[in-house]
C-alpha positions as CSV (number, residue, x, y, z in Angstrom):
1,M,135.6,83.7,63.8
2,P,133.3,84.3,66.8
3,R,130.1,82.5,66.9
4,K,127.0,83.5,68.8
5,K,124.5,81.2,70.3
6,K,121.3,82.3,72.0
7,I,121.0,79.8,74.9
8,E,118.0,81.5,76.4
9,K,116.2,84.7,76.0
10,G,118.5,87.6,76.8
11,V,121.7,85.5,77.0
12,L,124.3,86.2,74.3
13,K,127.0,83.5,74.2
14,L,130.1,84.5,72.3
15,D,133.2,82.3,71.6
16,G,136.2,82.3,69.5
17,D,138.5,85.3,68.9
18,L,136.9,88.5,70.3
19,S,139.4,91.0,68.9
20,I,139.8,93.9,66.5
21,Q,139.6,91.5,63.5
22,R,135.9,91.0,64.4
23,A,135.2,94.5,65.8
24,A,132.5,95.4,63.3
25,E,130.8,92.1,63.6
26,L,130.9,92.1,67.4
27,K,129.5,95.7,67.5
28,D,126.6,94.7,65.2
29,T,125.9,91.6,67.2
30,L,125.9,93.5,70.5
31,M,123.8,96.3,69.2
32,T,121.3,94.0,67.6
33,F,121.0,91.9,70.7
34,I,120.5,94.9,72.9
35,S,117.7,96.2,70.6
36,E,116.0,92.8,70.7
37,N,116.1,92.3,74.5
38,D,115.3,94.3,77.7
39,S,117.8,92.3,79.8
40,I,121.2,91.4,78.2
41,S,123.5,88.8,79.7
42,V,126.8,88.2,78.0
43,D,128.6,84.8,78.4
44,H,132.0,84.7,76.8
45,S,133.4,82.0,79.0
46,E,134.3,79.9,75.9
47,A,136.1,82.7,74.1
48,E,139.8,82.1,73.3
49,D,141.1,85.6,73.0
50,F,140.1,89.1,74.0
51,D,141.7,92.5,73.2
52,L,141.2,96.1,74.2
53,I,138.8,96.7,71.4
54,Y,136.4,94.0,72.7
55,L,136.6,95.4,76.2
56,Q,135.8,98.9,74.8
57,L,132.8,97.5,72.9
58,L,131.5,95.9,76.1
59,I,131.8,99.2,78.0
60,S,130.0,101.0,75.1
61,A,127.3,98.4,74.9
62,G,126.7,98.6,78.6
63,K,126.4,102.4,78.4
64,Y,124.1,102.1,75.4
65,A,121.9,99.6,77.2
66,E,121.7,101.8,80.3
67,E,120.8,104.8,78.3
68,N,117.9,102.8,76.8
69,K,116.8,101.6,80.3
70,K,118.0,98.0,79.7
71,K,119.9,95.8,82.0
72,F,123.4,94.7,80.8
73,Q,125.6,92.3,82.6
74,I,128.4,89.8,82.1
75,I,127.4,86.5,83.5
76,K,130.3,84.2,82.6
77,S,133.9,84.9,81.8
78,N,137.2,83.1,82.0
79,D,140.8,83.6,83.1
80,V,141.8,85.0,79.8
81,F,139.1,87.7,80.0
82,N,139.9,88.4,83.7
83,A,143.6,88.9,82.8
84,A,142.7,91.2,79.8
85,V,140.5,93.3,82.1
86,Q,143.3,93.6,84.7
87,L,146.0,94.5,82.1
88,S,143.7,97.1,80.5
89,G,142.9,98.9,83.7
90,F,139.2,98.5,83.1
91,G,138.7,96.5,86.3
92,N,136.6,99.3,87.9
93,V,134.3,99.5,84.8
94,L,133.8,95.8,83.9
C-alpha cells in the first residue's frame, strides 16, 4: 500500500506500489494535494513499482495543476520509474 508523507509544504512523498491496485487512492491523494498547494513537487524515489496507470495519473495531475495555475513537478524518481517512463513512451511528457 502506498504511503504518503508530507516532508515539507508542497512536497508529496509517495512510496510502495504505485499501480492500478491503488489508482483510486492515488488519484484522490494527488487531487487533494493539488487543491491544498500552489506548488506541487512529487517525490516517488522510494516507490517500489510503477505502472502505466500511475504514469497517466501523473500526466493528468500535471495538466490539472497547470489549468489551475499551479506549478507541478517531479523532483525525485528512481531507476524503476525511469524505466517505466521509457517503456511507456511518455518520456517526452514526464
